C-alpha positions in Angstrom: 53.8 13.9 -17.7 53.9 10.1 -17.3 51.8 8.9 -14.4 50.7 5.3 -14.0 46.9 5.1 -14.5 45.2 2.5 -12.5 43.0 -0.3 -12.7 42.0 -3.5 -14.1 45.1 -5.0 -15.4 45.0 -8.2 -17.5 41.3 -7.9 -18.2 41.8 -9.9 -21.3 42.9 -12.9 -19.1 39.4 -12.9 -17.6 38.0 -13.7 -21.1 40.0 -16.9 -20.9 39.6 -17.7 -17.2 36.2 -17.5 -15.5 36.0 -16.2 -12.0 35.1 -19.7 -10.8 38.3 -21.1 -12.4 40.4 -18.5 -10.7 38.9 -19.4 -7.3 38.7 -23.2 -7.8 42.0 -23.5 -6.0 42.2 -26.0 -3.2 41.7 -26.1 -0.3 38.7 -23.9 -0.7 38.7 -22.5 2.8 42.3 -21.3 2.6 44.3 -19.6 -0.1 46.8 -22.2 -1.3 49.7 -19.7 -1.8 52.1 -22.3 -3.1 49.8 -23.1 -5.9 48.5 -19.7 -6.6 51.8 -17.8 -6.5 54.1 -20.4 -8.0 54.5 -18.1 -11.0 53.6 -14.4 -11.6 50.5 -15.4 -13.6 48.9 -16.7 -10.4 49.2 -13.3 -8.8 47.9 -11.6 -11.9 44.9 -13.9 -12.2 43.9 -13.5 -8.5 44.3 -9.7 -8.6 42.5 -9.4 -11.9 39.6 -11.3 -10.4 39.5 -9.0 -7.3 39.7 -5.9 -9.5 37.0 -7.3 -11.8 34.7 -7.7 -8.8 35.4 -4.2 -7.4 32.1 -2.3 -7.5 33.0 0.4 -10.0 29.9 1.9 -11.5 30.9 1.9 -15.1 29.7 1.0 -18.6 28.4 -2.4 -17.3 26.6 -1.1 -14.3 22.8 -1.1 -14.7 19.8 -1.3 -12.4 20.1 -5.0 -11.9 23.8 -5.1 -11.0 27.5 -4.8 -11.8 29.3 -6.3 -14.8 26.1 -6.6 -16.8 27.3 -7.1 -20.4 24.8 -9.5 -21.8 21.6 -9.1 -23.7 19.4 -9.3 -20.6 15.9 -8.4 -21.9 15.0 -7.1 -18.5 17.9 -4.7 -18.4 17.5 -2.7 -21.6 20.3 -0.4 -20.8 18.8 1.3 -17.7 21.7 3.1 -16.2 21.6 5.2 -13.1 21.2 8.4 -15.1 17.8 7.2 -16.2 16.6 7.2 -12.6 17.7 10.8 -12.0 16.8 14.1 -13.7 19.7 13.6 -16.2 17.9 11.3 -18.6 14.9 9.1 -19.4 14.8 5.7 -21.2 13.4 5.6 -24.7 10.9 3.0 -23.8 10.2 3.4 -20.1 9.1 6.1 -17.7 12.4 5.4 -16.1 11.3 6.1 -12.5 7.8 4.8 -12.3 8.3 3.4 -9.8 11.7 3.0 -8.3 12.5 -0.5 -7.3 13.7 -1.1 -3.8 16.3 -3.6 -5.2 17.5 -1.4 -8.0 21.3 -1.1 -8.1 21.6 -3.4 -5.1 24.8 -5.2 -4.1 24.9 -7.6 -1.2 25.9 -11.2 -1.9 28.5 -10.1 -4.5 29.9 -7.6 -2.0 30.5 -10.2 0.7 32.0 -12.6 -1.9 34.5 -10.0 -2.9 35.3 -9.2 0.8 35.9 -12.9 1.4 38.3 -13.1 -1.5 40.1 -10.0 -0.4 40.4 -11.3 3.2 41.9 -14.5 1.9 44.6 -12.5 0.1 45.4 -10.3 3.0 45.7 -13.3 5.3 48.0 -15.1 2.9 50.3 -12.1 2.0 52.7 -12.5 5.1 53.4 -16.1 4.2 54.3 -15.5 0.5 57.8 -15.9 -0.7 58.1 -12.4 -2.1 59.9 -9.2 -1.1 58.7 -7.1 1.8 57.9 -4.3 -0.7 55.8 -6.6 -2.8 54.0 -7.7 0.3 53.4 -4.1 1.3 51.9 -3.3 -2.2 49.6 -6.4 -2.1 48.3 -5.4 1.3 47.7 -1.9 0.0 45.8 -3.2 -2.9 43.8 -5.5 -0.6 42.9 -2.6 1.7 42.0 -0.4 -1.3 39.6 -3.0 -2.7 38.1 -3.8 0.7 37.5 -0.1 1.3 35.9 0.2 -2.1 33.6 -2.8 -1.3 32.5 -1.6 2.1 31.9 1.9 0.6 29.5 0.3 -2.0 27.7 -1.5 0.8 27.5 1.4 3.2 26.0 3.8 0.7 23.3 1.3 0.0 22.6 -0.3 3.4 24.1 1.9 6.1 25.8 0.0 8.8 26.8 -3.5 7.7 28.6 -6.5 9.2 32.4 -5.8 9.2 34.2 -9.0 8.4 38.0 -8.6 8.2 39.2 -12.2 8.2 38.2 -15.4 6.4 35.5 -17.3 8.1 35.7 -21.1 8.4 32.7 -23.3 8.7 33.1 -25.7 11.6 29.6 -27.1 11.6 28.0 -24.3 13.6 26.2 -21.8 11.3 25.4 -19.5 14.2 29.1 -18.9 14.7 29.4 -17.5 11.2 26.8 -14.8 11.8 28.2 -11.3 12.3 25.8 -8.5 13.4 25.6 -5.2 11.7 28.0 -2.5 12.9 26.6 1.0 13.3 26.6 3.2 10.3 29.3 5.4 11.9 31.5 2.4 12.6 31.1 1.3 9.0 32.1 4.7 7.5 35.0 5.0 9.9 36.3 1.5 8.8 36.0 2.5 5.1 38.2 5.6 5.7 40.6 3.6 7.9 41.0 1.0 5.1 41.6 3.8 2.6 44.4 5.1 5.0 46.0 1.7 5.0 46.0 1.7 1.3 47.4 5.2 1.1 50.2 4.2 3.4 51.2 1.0 1.5 50.5 1.8 -2.1 53.2 3.4 -4.4 52.8 6.7 -6.1 53.2 4.9 -9.4 54.5 1.5 -10.8 57.8 1.5 -12.6 56.5 -0.8 -15.3 53.4 1.2 -15.9 51.1 -1.5 -14.6 47.4 -0.5 -14.2 47.1 -1.0 -10.5 45.8 1.0 -7.6 48.2 3.7 -6.4 48.3 6.0 -3.5 46.4 8.6 -5.5 43.6 6.3 -6.3 43.3 5.6 -2.6 43.2 9.3 -1.8 40.5 9.7 -4.4 38.4 6.9 -2.9 38.8 8.5 0.5 37.8 11.9 -0.9 34.6 10.5 -2.4 33.6 8.3 0.5 34.3 11.0 3.2 32.1 13.5 1.3 29.3 10.9 1.1 29.5 10.2 4.9 29.6 13.9 5.7 26.5 14.6 3.6 24.6 11.9 5.3 25.4 13.3 8.7 24.5 16.9 7.7 21.3 16.1 5.9 19.8 13.3 7.8 17.1 15.6 9.2 15.9 16.4 5.6 14.4 12.9 5.5 14.6 11.2 8.9 13.6 7.6 9.3 12.5 5.6 12.3 12.5 2.1 13.6 14.8 -0.5 15.2 17.7 0.1 12.8 17.6 3.8 13.6 17.3 3.2 17.3 20.4 1.0 17.2 22.2 3.5 14.9 22.6 0.9 12.2 21.4 3.7 9.9 21.9 7.4 10.4 24.8 9.6 11.4 24.8 12.3 14.0 25.0 15.8 12.6 28.0 16.4 14.9 30.0 14.0 12.8 29.6 15.9 9.6 32.6 18.3 9.9 35.0 15.4 10.8 34.1 13.7 7.6 34.2 16.9 5.6 37.7 17.5 6.9 38.7 14.0 5.8 37.4 14.8 2.3 39.3 18.1 2.3 42.6 16.5 3.4 42.4 13.7 1.0 41.5 16.0 -1.9 44.3 18.5 -1.0 46.8 15.6 -0.9 46.0 15.0 -4.6 45.9 18.8 -5.4 49.1 19.5 -3.7 51.0 16.6 -5.3 51.0 18.6 -8.6 50.8 15.3 -10.5 47.4 16.0 -12.0 45.8 18.7 -14.0 42.7 19.3 -16.1 43.0 17.9 -19.7 43.3 20.7 -22.3 42.7 23.3 -19.6 43.0 26.4 -21.8 40.9 26.0 -25.0 41.0 28.7 -27.7 37.2 28.6 -28.3 34.0 27.0 -27.1 34.2 24.7 -30.2 37.6 23.5 -29.2 36.5 23.1 -25.6 33.5 20.9 -26.6 35.8 18.7 -28.7 38.4 18.4 -25.9 35.7 17.4 -23.4 34.3 14.8 -25.7 37.7 13.3 -26.4 38.4 13.1 -22.7 35.8 10.4 -22.4 36.2 8.8 -25.8 39.8 7.8 -24.9 40.8 8.7 -21.4 44.3 7.2 -22.1 45.0 10.4 -24.0 44.1 12.5 -21.0 46.5 11.1 -18.5 47.1 14.4 -16.7 43.5 14.3 -15.5 42.8 10.6 -15.1 43.5 9.1 -11.7 42.0 5.6 -12.0 40.7 3.8 -15.1 38.7 0.6 -15.6 40.0 -0.8 -18.8 38.3 -3.0 -21.3 39.6 -5.8 -23.5 40.5 -5.8 -27.2 37.7 -5.8 -29.8 36.4 -9.3 -30.7 37.0 -10.9 -27.3 33.3 -10.3 -26.2 34.5 -8.7 -22.9 33.6 -5.2 -23.8 30.5 -3.2 -23.1 27.4 -2.0 -24.9 27.2 1.8 -24.7 27.8 2.2 -28.4 25.0 -0.2 -29.4 22.5 1.0 -26.8 23.1 4.7 -26.8 24.0 5.8 -30.4 21.1 7.6 -32.1 18.9 5.5 -34.4 20.5 6.8 -37.6 24.0 5.6 -36.6 23.1 2.2 -35.2 24.6 0.4 -38.2 22.0 -2.3 -38.2 21.8 -2.8 -34.4 18.1 -3.2 -33.5 18.0 -1.4 -30.1 19.8 2.0 -30.1 18.7 5.4 -28.7 18.1 4.1 -25.1 19.5 7.1 -23.2 17.6 10.4 -23.7 19.1 13.4 -21.9 16.3 15.5 -20.4 15.4 19.1 -20.8 16.1 19.5 -17.1 19.7 18.6 -17.7 20.1 20.9 -20.8 18.5 23.8 -18.9 21.2 23.4 -16.2 24.1 24.4 -18.5 25.2 28.0 -18.3 25.4 30.4 -21.3 28.5 32.4 -22.0 26.5 35.6 -22.0 25.1 35.0 -18.5 27.8 33.3 -16.5 27.1 31.9 -13.0 23.5 31.0 -13.7 21.7 28.1 -15.2 20.4 29.1 -18.7 17.0 27.5 -19.4 16.2 27.2 -23.1 14.0 30.1 -24.2 11.8 29.2 -27.2 9.7 32.3 -27.6 10.4 35.9 -28.7 9.2 37.4 -25.4 12.4 36.1 -23.8 10.5 34.1 -21.2 11.1 30.4 -20.5 7.3 30.0 -20.5 5.3 26.9 -19.5 6.0 23.3 -20.5 2.5 22.6 -21.9 3.6 22.2 -25.5 2.6 24.1 -28.6 0.5 27.2 -28.4 -0.6 28.7 -31.7 -0.9 32.1 -30.1 2.7 32.3 -29.0 5.5 33.9 -31.1 8.2 31.4 -31.3 11.9 31.9 -32.3 12.4 30.3 -35.7 15.5 28.6 -37.0 16.4 27.4 -40.5 16.1 23.8 -41.5 19.9 23.6 -42.0 20.9 24.7 -38.5 18.1 24.5 -35.9 20.9 24.0 -33.3 21.5 27.8 -33.3 19.0 27.8 -30.4 21.9 26.4 -28.3 24.8 28.4 -29.8 25.6 30.3 -26.6 25.4 27.3 -24.3 28.4 25.8 -22.3 30.7 23.8 -24.5 30.2 20.7 -22.3 26.6 20.5 -23.5 27.9 20.1 -27.1 30.4 17.5 -25.9 27.8 15.5 -23.9 24.5 15.7 -25.9 23.5 15.3 -29.5 21.5 18.3 -30.4 18.8 18.4 -33.1 20.2 18.9 -36.6 23.9 18.5 -35.5 26.2 16.0 -37.2 27.3 12.8 -35.6 29.3 10.1 -37.5 29.0 12.2 -40.7 25.2 12.1 -40.5 22.9 15.0 -39.8 20.8 13.7 -36.9 17.2 14.4 -37.6 15.2 15.0 -34.4 11.7 16.3 -35.2 8.5 15.8 -33.3 6.0 17.1 -35.8 4.9 20.1 -37.8 2.6 23.1 -37.6 0.2 23.2 -40.6 -0.5 26.5 -42.4 -3.7 26.9 -40.6 -1.9 26.9 -37.2 -2.9 23.4 -36.1 -0.1 21.1 -35.1 0.6 17.4 -35.6 2.9 16.2 -32.8 4.3 12.8 -32.2 2.1 11.1 -34.7 3.4 9.6 -37.9 1.8 11.6 -40.8 2.7 13.5 -43.9 1.4 16.5 -45.8 2.0 18.1 -49.1 2.3 21.9 -49.1 3.4 24.1 -52.0 4.5 21.1 -54.0 6.6 19.7 -51.1 5.9 16.7 -49.0 6.7 17.0 -45.3 6.8 14.3 -42.7 6.1 14.7 -39.0 9.4 13.0 -38.0 11.5 14.7 -40.6 11.8 11.9 -43.1 9.6 9.2 -44.7 11.2 6.1 -43.2 12.1 5.3 -39.6 15.7 4.5 -40.5 16.2 8.1 -41.6 15.5 9.9 -38.3 16.2 9.6 -34.6 13.4 11.2 -32.7 9.9 10.7 -31.1 8.6 7.8 -33.3 7.7 4.9 -31.0 9.2 2.4 -33.5 11.0 -0.3 -31.4 11.8 2.2 -28.7 14.8 3.4 -30.8 14.0 7.1 -30.7 14.7 9.9 -28.3 11.5 11.2 -26.6 13.2 14.2 -25.1 14.5 15.8 -28.2 18.2 15.1 -27.4 20.5 12.3 -28.1 23.4 10.9 -26.1 27.1 11.5 -27.0 29.4 11.3 -24.0 31.7 8.2 -24.1 30.6 7.1 -27.6 33.2 6.5 -30.3 33.0 9.1 -33.1 35.2 7.6 -35.8 34.5 3.9 -35.4 31.3 2.5 -36.9 29.0 0.7 -34.4 29.7 -3.0 -34.4 26.2 -4.5 -34.3 27.0 -7.2 -31.7 27.1 -7.5 -27.9 30.1 -6.4 -25.9 32.2 -4.9 -28.6 32.8 -1.5 -27.2 36.2 -1.1 -25.6 36.1 2.5 -24.4 37.8 2.7 -21.0 35.9 4.0 -18.0 37.3 6.8 -15.8 36.6 5.8 -12.2 38.3 8.8 -10.6 39.4 12.0 -12.3 40.9 15.3 -11.1 37.8 17.4 -11.8 35.8 15.4 -9.4 38.4 15.8 -6.7 38.3 19.6 -7.1 34.5 19.6 -6.9 34.6 17.3 -3.8 37.0 19.7 -2.1 35.0 22.8 -3.0 31.7 21.3 -1.7 33.4 20.0 1.6 34.9 23.5 2.2 31.6 25.3 1.7 29.4 22.8 3.7 31.8 22.8 6.7 32.7 26.5 6.5 36.4 25.4 6.5 38.8 28.4 6.3 42.2 27.0 7.2 45.1 27.0 4.8 43.5 29.4 2.4 41.0 26.6 1.5 38.3 28.8 0.2 40.6 30.6 -2.2 41.9 27.2 -3.4 38.3 26.0 -3.9 37.3 29.1 -5.9 40.3 28.8 -8.1 39.5 25.2 -8.7 35.9 25.9 -9.5 36.8 28.5 -12.1 39.6 26.3 -13.6 37.0 23.7 -14.5 34.9 26.4 -16.1 37.8 27.8 -18.0 38.4 24.4 -19.4 34.9 24.8 -20.8 35.9 28.1 -22.4 34.3 30.4 -19.8 36.3 33.6 -19.4 34.4 35.2 -16.5 35.1 33.9 -13.0 32.2 33.3 -10.7 32.2 33.3 -6.9 32.5 30.3 -4.7 28.9 29.5 -3.6 27.2 26.3 -2.9 24.8 26.8 -5.8 27.7 27.4 -8.2 29.6 24.3 -7.0 26.5 22.0 -7.2 25.5 23.2 -10.6 29.1 22.7 -11.8 29.1 19.2 -10.4 25.9 18.3 -12.1 27.1 19.4 -15.6 30.8 18.5 -15.4 30.1 15.0 -14.1 26.9 14.3 -16.1 26.3 10.6 -16.9 29.3 9.5 -14.9 27.0 7.8 -12.4 27.5 10.5 -9.8 24.2 12.3 -9.9 22.3 9.3 -8.5 24.4 9.2 -5.3 24.6 13.0 -5.0 20.8 13.0 -4.7 21.0 10.2 -2.2 23.7 11.6 0.1 22.3 15.1 0.1 18.8 13.8 0.7 17.4 15.6 -2.3 15.7 12.7 -4.2 12.4 12.9 -2.4 12.4 16.7 -2.9 13.2 16.7 -6.6 10.8 13.9 -7.3 7.6 14.6 -5.5 4.9 13.9 -8.1 7.3 15.3 -10.7 7.6 14.8 -14.4 10.5 15.0 -16.8 10.5 17.3 -19.8 11.3 17.3 -23.5 12.2 20.0 -26.1 10.3 19.2 -29.3 11.4 20.6 -32.6 8.4 21.3 -34.9 8.6 22.3 -38.6 6.5 25.4 -39.0 4.8 25.4 -42.3 3.1 28.8 -41.6 6.2 30.5 -43.1 8.0 30.1 -46.4 10.5 28.5 -46.4 9.5 26.3 -43.5 11.5 26.8 -40.4 11.9 25.1 -37.0 10.4 26.2 -33.8 10.9 24.5 -30.4 8.3 23.7 -27.7 8.8 22.7 -24.2 6.5 19.9 -22.9 6.3 16.9 -20.6 7.9 13.8 -21.9 5.4 11.7 -23.7 4.4 8.3 -22.3 5.7 9.3 -18.8 4.0 9.4 -15.4 4.4 11.6 -12.3 7.2 10.3 -10.2 7.6 10.3 -6.4 10.7 8.9 -4.6 9.8 6.9 -1.5 12.2 8.1 1.3 12.8 4.6 2.6 14.6 4.0 -0.6 17.5 6.0 0.7 18.5 2.7 2.2 18.0 -0.6 0.4 16.5 -3.7 2.1 18.9 -6.2 3.4 18.3 -9.6 1.8 18.1 -12.9 3.7 17.3 -11.6 7.2 15.3 -14.7 7.9 18.6 -16.7 7.8 21.3 -14.2 8.6 19.4 -12.7 11.6 20.3 -9.1 10.7 18.1 -6.1 11.7 16.2 -4.9 8.6 16.3 -1.3 7.4 13.4 1.0 8.1 10.0 0.5 6.4 10.8 -2.8 4.8 
């Protein structure tokens, strides 16, 4: 099936034209349509610039902003996953503390809105066909909806500016007060509707531009976010002037209206029959794991599932991203000095189901008594499961295929190298050496705490340069398997999936359950969708449609796609999940008490971490510049 996949067309042009060059068209307060649209390249450049600014939380989105693809020493690859229960950074506690300005987006948001408003105002005057005007207006509304969605989920109600502002000497005339949070979310959905109405289902030439389906997907996601905020406000209520004026907060009575908008947008995509899950019927868990991995390695080969893609330029242009250099394990870094930055947590690994116990999270059991046990590390009096040096990963053999497609497990092979992740050893006398670099000779063999004598030969627990996992797990999702790492900035060109069909199915299921929606056989559809996602992961036993099942499935299916951060925000679960909480590791130890030596695993708190507590006021970010813009500040700032 050939369906146009959408996004950032002509990204390579942006390598040659800076954003400033594109917008240095005169006059500066009006879009000079004659100059800009004198040939097709003018349209392409301006649209490319708008798409480039669109706040897609992708490979270049880190705690200090969008489109971060430089060697910023203060950035260090801290993606949103590191500020959730999905992962921890190799060097930092990751959430100690949160910063009120992390992942903020204000000035850049209103710059994009200004640029879109200029386009929308100019479109009626352009010497192009009515259909071309309609499409441009649809694209403008799509990007404007996307921009206000990014603002609303950070700040609540914001100033709604829908036409270009002109400075006439009176600064006060340019100030626009905040709209209520309800008005802001309603505007986002209205703009998505305008985009749906005007955008085509596909482009005849295969251009990567926003289509009707991308707009439906945006509406599905935004409406679910708004509905959750309305339903769960009371889980963490705030107070103050912004609350009193309804600039933040939504009434619980609004929840079902937003859930319905999510359901309708999702079902429009589902009923279109244009999309399906990639490789939906694998023959085995092994095949399912590889299919899932390939989906993210090259989404252009999974066009039946992908709705909207952000593309990256050709190698060598310097306009790529840095996931491969930052997140490959130490042993496959190919000379790059700062790998191993993303460490999946034991909390995430515990969440995956096992095939022998479908419908439940399957925490890793390390002891023979079959109990998960405590997380206090090695206890010489416990009887641990033992695994051979050749395949310690047997501990995970019954786990959901998506774990194998997402995480590098100890002792597995990646890029033709056996990835050694070992945190120490147990000496014959029963004492343990854990996360300290030592060696011992026993029965004529020399053993090393980290599994090899030199730091270049292993990928775990050593503090050398912050290059090693400290959770016992490496990162795999999105990384290129067959291509060697290019040890230079911005050389990765994997495309980012901004919207895919599996998310839409999960949005729909959650909205149906949370609103108790029963019309049009919605619950049956949602249950079928839930189990179709699981069957793609090689599950053969269907599970019932429950909220716990849907939320668990969402957590593992969308892991590291920068959804978990906002799921915890919109459902008001951050402060509950992180209340003096710690993250955990699974540490492989070589047990020298047996001959031959074998691996055991111990659960423990991540080393060099601190207890973490999420401040509830961080559900909204502080609005910058209130001294000059006169806006009402968000609560508790």
